[in-house]
PyMOL commands that place a pseudoatom at each C-alpha (Angstrom):
pseudoatom trace, name=CA, resn=MET, resi=1, chain=A, elem=C, hetatm=0, pos=[-84.626, -81.893, -23.050]
pseudoatom trace, name=CA, resn=GLY, resi=2, chain=A, elem=C, hetatm=0, pos=[-85.111, -77.855, -24.908]
pseudoatom trace, name=CA, resn=ARG, resi=3, chain=A, elem=C, hetatm=0, pos=[-82.411, -77.236, -27.517]
pseudoatom trace, name=CA, resn=THR, resi=4, chain=A, elem=C, hetatm=0, pos=[-79.446, -76.571, -24.908]
pseudoatom trace, name=CA, resn=ARG, resi=5, chain=A, elem=C, hetatm=0, pos=[-79.482, -79.754, -23.838]
pseudoatom trace, name=CA, resn=VAL, resi=6, chain=A, elem=C, hetatm=0, pos=[-75.615, -79.429, -24.755]
pseudoatom trace, name=CA, resn=VAL, resi=7, chain=A, elem=C, hetatm=0, pos=[-75.076, -75.823, -24.446]
pseudoatom trace, name=CA, resn=GLY, resi=8, chain=A, elem=C, hetatm=0, pos=[-76.449, -74.863, -20.861]
pseudoatom trace, name=CA, resn=ILE, resi=9, chain=A, elem=C, hetatm=0, pos=[-77.095, -71.317, -19.946]
pseudoatom trace, name=CA, resn=ALA, resi=10, chain=A, elem=C, hetatm=0, pos=[-74.584, -70.253, -22.446]
pseudoatom trace, name=CA, resn=GLY, resi=11, chain=A, elem=C, hetatm=0, pos=[-77.487, -71.653, -25.356]
pseudoatom trace, name=CA, resn=ARG, resi=12, chain=A, elem=C, hetatm=0, pos=[-78.261, -67.558, -25.199]
pseudoatom trace, name=CA, resn=TYR, resi=13, chain=A, elem=C, hetatm=0, pos=[-75.390, -67.054, -26.883]
pseudoatom trace, name=CA, resn=GLY, resi=14, chain=A, elem=C, hetatm=0, pos=[-76.412, -68.914, -30.219]
pseudoatom trace, name=CA, resn=ALA, resi=15, chain=A, elem=C, hetatm=0, pos=[-72.788, -68.687, -31.990]
pseudoatom trace, name=CA, resn=ARG, resi=16, chain=A, elem=C, hetatm=0, pos=[-71.694, -66.140, -31.164]
pseudoatom trace, name=CA, resn=TYR, resi=17, chain=A, elem=C, hetatm=0, pos=[-68.164, -64.746, -29.467]
pseudoatom trace, name=CA, resn=GLY, resi=18, chain=A, elem=C, hetatm=0, pos=[-66.806, -68.260, -30.216]
pseudoatom trace, name=CA, resn=SER, resi=19, chain=A, elem=C, hetatm=0, pos=[-67.162, -71.566, -28.510]
pseudoatom trace, name=CA, resn=THR, resi=20, chain=A, elem=C, hetatm=0, pos=[-63.646, -71.022, -26.043]
pseudoatom trace, name=CA, resn=LEU, resi=21, chain=A, elem=C, hetatm=0, pos=[-65.433, -67.802, -24.656]
pseudoatom trace, name=CA, resn=ARG, resi=22, chain=A, elem=C, hetatm=0, pos=[-68.967, -69.887, -24.456]
pseudoatom trace, name=CA, resn=LYS, resi=23, chain=A, elem=C, hetatm=0, pos=[-67.510, -72.985, -22.343]
pseudoatom trace, name=CA, resn=LYS, resi=24, chain=A, elem=C, hetatm=0, pos=[-65.524, -71.001, -19.731]
pseudoatom trace, name=CA, resn=VAL, resi=25, chain=A, elem=C, hetatm=0, pos=[-68.885, -68.596, -19.661]
pseudoatom trace, name=CA, resn=LYS, resi=26, chain=A, elem=C, hetatm=0, pos=[-71.081, -71.419, -19.374]
pseudoatom trace, name=CA, resn=GLU, resi=27, chain=A, elem=C, hetatm=0, pos=[-68.270, -72.171, -16.015]
pseudoatom trace, name=CA, resn=VAL, resi=28, chain=A, elem=C, hetatm=0, pos=[-69.132, -69.350, -14.370]
pseudoatom trace, name=CA, resn=LEU, resi=29, chain=A, elem=C, hetatm=0, pos=[-73.014, -68.780, -14.485]
pseudoatom trace, name=CA, resn=GLU, resi=30, chain=A, elem=C, hetatm=0, pos=[-73.449, -73.006, -13.599]
pseudoatom trace, name=CA, resn=ARG, resi=31, chain=A, elem=C, hetatm=0, pos=[-71.281, -71.832, -9.870]
pseudoatom trace, name=CA, resn=ARG, resi=32, chain=A, elem=C, hetatm=0, pos=[-73.093, -68.100, -10.177]
pseudoatom trace, name=CA, resn=TYR, resi=33, chain=A, elem=C, hetatm=0, pos=[-76.211, -70.267, -10.239]
pseudoatom trace, name=CA, resn=ALA, resi=34, chain=A, elem=C, hetatm=0, pos=[-75.900, -72.424, -8.065]
pseudoatom trace, name=CA, resn=ASP, resi=35, chain=A, elem=C, hetatm=0, pos=[-78.198, -73.917, -5.025]
pseudoatom trace, name=CA, resn=HIS, resi=36, chain=A, elem=C, hetatm=0, pos=[-75.714, -73.125, -2.198]
pseudoatom trace, name=CA, resn=THR, resi=37, chain=A, elem=C, hetatm=0, pos=[-74.975, -73.375, 1.379]
pseudoatom trace, name=CA, resn=CYS, resi=38, chain=A, elem=C, hetatm=0, pos=[-75.316, -70.550, 3.959]
pseudoatom trace, name=CA, resn=PRO, resi=39, chain=A, elem=C, hetatm=0, pos=[-72.073, -69.917, 5.864]
pseudoatom trace, name=CA, resn=PHE, resi=40, chain=A, elem=C, hetatm=0, pos=[-74.166, -68.957, 8.932]
pseudoatom trace, name=CA, resn=CYS, resi=41, chain=A, elem=C, hetatm=0, pos=[-77.135, -71.155, 9.071]
pseudoatom trace, name=CA, resn=ALA, resi=42, chain=A, elem=C, hetatm=0, pos=[-76.544, -74.195, 6.276]
pseudoatom trace, name=CA, resn=HIS, resi=43, chain=A, elem=C, hetatm=0, pos=[-79.160, -74.516, 4.587]
pseudoatom trace, name=CA, resn=LYS, resi=44, chain=A, elem=C, hetatm=0, pos=[-79.304, -75.393, 0.614]
pseudoatom trace, name=CA, resn=GLY, resi=45, chain=A, elem=C, hetatm=0, pos=[-80.514, -73.399, -1.563]
pseudoatom trace, name=CA, resn=TYR, resi=46, chain=A, elem=C, hetatm=0, pos=[-80.974, -69.919, 0.118]
pseudoatom trace, name=CA, resn=VAL, resi=47, chain=A, elem=C, hetatm=0, pos=[-78.542, -67.840, -0.471]
pseudoatom trace, name=CA, resn=MET, resi=48, chain=A, elem=C, hetatm=0, pos=[-78.272, -65.217, -3.244]
pseudoatom trace, name=CA, resn=ARG, resi=49, chain=A, elem=C, hetatm=0, pos=[-76.273, -62.412, -4.957]
pseudoatom trace, name=CA, resn=LEU, resi=50, chain=A, elem=C, hetatm=0, pos=[-77.409, -58.923, -4.730]
pseudoatom trace, name=CA, resn=SER, resi=51, chain=A, elem=C, hetatm=0, pos=[-74.497, -57.345, -6.159]
pseudoatom trace, name=CA, resn=THR, resi=52, chain=A, elem=C, hetatm=0, pos=[-71.439, -58.444, -7.364]
pseudoatom trace, name=CA, resn=GLY, resi=53, chain=A, elem=C, hetatm=0, pos=[-69.452, -59.885, -4.055]
pseudoatom trace, name=CA, resn=ILE, resi=54, chain=A, elem=C, hetatm=0, pos=[-72.729, -59.092, -1.331]
pseudoatom trace, name=CA, resn=TRP, resi=55, chain=A, elem=C, hetatm=0, pos=[-74.367, -62.814, -1.054]
pseudoatom trace, name=CA, resn=ILE, resi=56, chain=A, elem=C, hetatm=0, pos=[-77.743, -62.928, 1.463]
pseudoatom trace, name=CA, resn=CYS, resi=57, chain=A, elem=C, hetatm=0, pos=[-79.584, -65.750, 2.474]
pseudoatom trace, name=CA, resn=ARG, resi=58, chain=A, elem=C, hetatm=0, pos=[-82.915, -65.781, 2.200]
pseudoatom trace, name=CA, resn=LYS, resi=59, chain=A, elem=C, hetatm=0, pos=[-83.180, -68.678, 5.814]
pseudoatom trace, name=CA, resn=CYS, resi=60, chain=A, elem=C, hetatm=0, pos=[-81.711, -66.721, 8.695]
pseudoatom trace, name=CA, resn=GLY, resi=61, chain=A, elem=C, hetatm=0, pos=[-81.127, -63.593, 7.146]
pseudoatom trace, name=CA, resn=ALA, resi=62, chain=A, elem=C, hetatm=0, pos=[-77.002, -63.151, 6.694]
pseudoatom trace, name=CA, resn=LYS, resi=63, chain=A, elem=C, hetatm=0, pos=[-75.763, -60.956, 4.479]
pseudoatom trace, name=CA, resn=TRP, resi=64, chain=A, elem=C, hetatm=0, pos=[-72.125, -61.039, 3.865]
pseudoatom trace, name=CA, resn=ALA, resi=65, chain=A, elem=C, hetatm=0, pos=[-69.286, -60.151, 1.245]
pseudoatom trace, name=CA, resn=GLY, resi=66, chain=A, elem=C, hetatm=0, pos=[-68.555, -62.827, -0.895]
pseudoatom trace, name=CA, resn=GLY, resi=67, chain=A, elem=C, hetatm=0, pos=[-67.052, -63.491, -4.008]
pseudoatom trace, name=CA, resn=SER, resi=68, chain=A, elem=C, hetatm=0, pos=[-68.423, -61.896, -7.345]
pseudoatom trace, name=CA, resn=TYR, resi=69, chain=A, elem=C, hetatm=0, pos=[-70.347, -65.544, -8.990]
pseudoatom trace, name=CA, resn=ILE, resi=70, chain=A, elem=C, hetatm=0, pos=[-69.545, -67.969, -5.335]
pseudoatom trace, name=CA, resn=PRO, resi=71, chain=A, elem=C, hetatm=0, pos=[-70.940, -66.693, -1.800]
pseudoatom trace, name=CA, resn=ARG, resi=72, chain=A, elem=C, hetatm=0, pos=[-67.483, -67.890, 0.001]
pseudoatom trace, name=CA, resn=THR, resi=73, chain=A, elem=C, hetatm=0, pos=[-64.032, -67.716, -1.942]
pseudoatom trace, name=CA, resn=GLY, resi=74, chain=A, elem=C, hetatm=0, pos=[-60.639, -70.372, -1.203]
pseudoatom trace, name=CA, resn=LEU, resi=75, chain=A, elem=C, hetatm=0, pos=[-59.564, -67.567, 1.031]
pseudoatom trace, name=CA, resn=SER, resi=76, chain=A, elem=C, hetatm=0, pos=[-62.510, -67.019, 3.441]
pseudoatom trace, name=CA, resn=LYS, resi=77, chain=A, elem=C, hetatm=0, pos=[-63.147, -71.303, 3.140]
pseudoatom trace, name=CA, resn=THR, resi=78, chain=A, elem=C, hetatm=0, pos=[-60.258, -71.269, 4.995]
pseudoatom trace, name=CA, resn=TYR, resi=79, chain=A, elem=C, hetatm=0, pos=[-60.020, -68.530, 7.792]
pseudoatom trace, name=CA, resn=SER, resi=80, chain=A, elem=C, hetatm=0, pos=[-63.576, -69.178, 8.524]
pseudoatom trace, name=CA, resn=GLU, resi=81, chain=A, elem=C, hetatm=0, pos=[-62.616, -68.200, 11.831]
pseudoatom trace, name=CA, resn=ILE, resi=82, chain=A, elem=C, hetatm=0, pos=[-62.665, -64.210, 10.621]
pseudoatom trace, name=CA, resn=ILE, resi=83, chain=A, elem=C, hetatm=0, pos=[-66.354, -64.292, 9.206]
pseudoatom trace, name=CA, resn=ILE, resi=84, chain=A, elem=C, hetatm=0, pos=[-68.908, -62.443, 12.265]
pseudoatom trace, name=CA, resn=ARG, resi=85, chain=A, elem=C, hetatm=0, pos=[-72.198, -62.385, 12.029]
pseudoatom trace, name=CA, resn=GLU, resi=86, chain=A, elem=C, hetatm=0, pos=[-73.592, -59.194, 12.708]
for i in range(1, 86): cmd.bond("trace and resi %d" % i, "trace and resi %d" % (i + 1))
show_as sticks, trace
zoom trace
């Protein structure tokens, strides 16, 4: 298990920054590093972030703009027809 069983990915910060901020960072980092599904080929686990807001699928090669920490924001899920693959 390890020493970060409770705090998870935020264990890298140790006792610094306060528990509330570490809990918020934990939520963000768990969403950012989770396995995401590609909106084009529907494969899970191949999506990775190139930089802030730029995502790529290693399976089909699709590249798109998304959120900073998640590949598709709430607005892009609502209006999925405006996403066009080149």
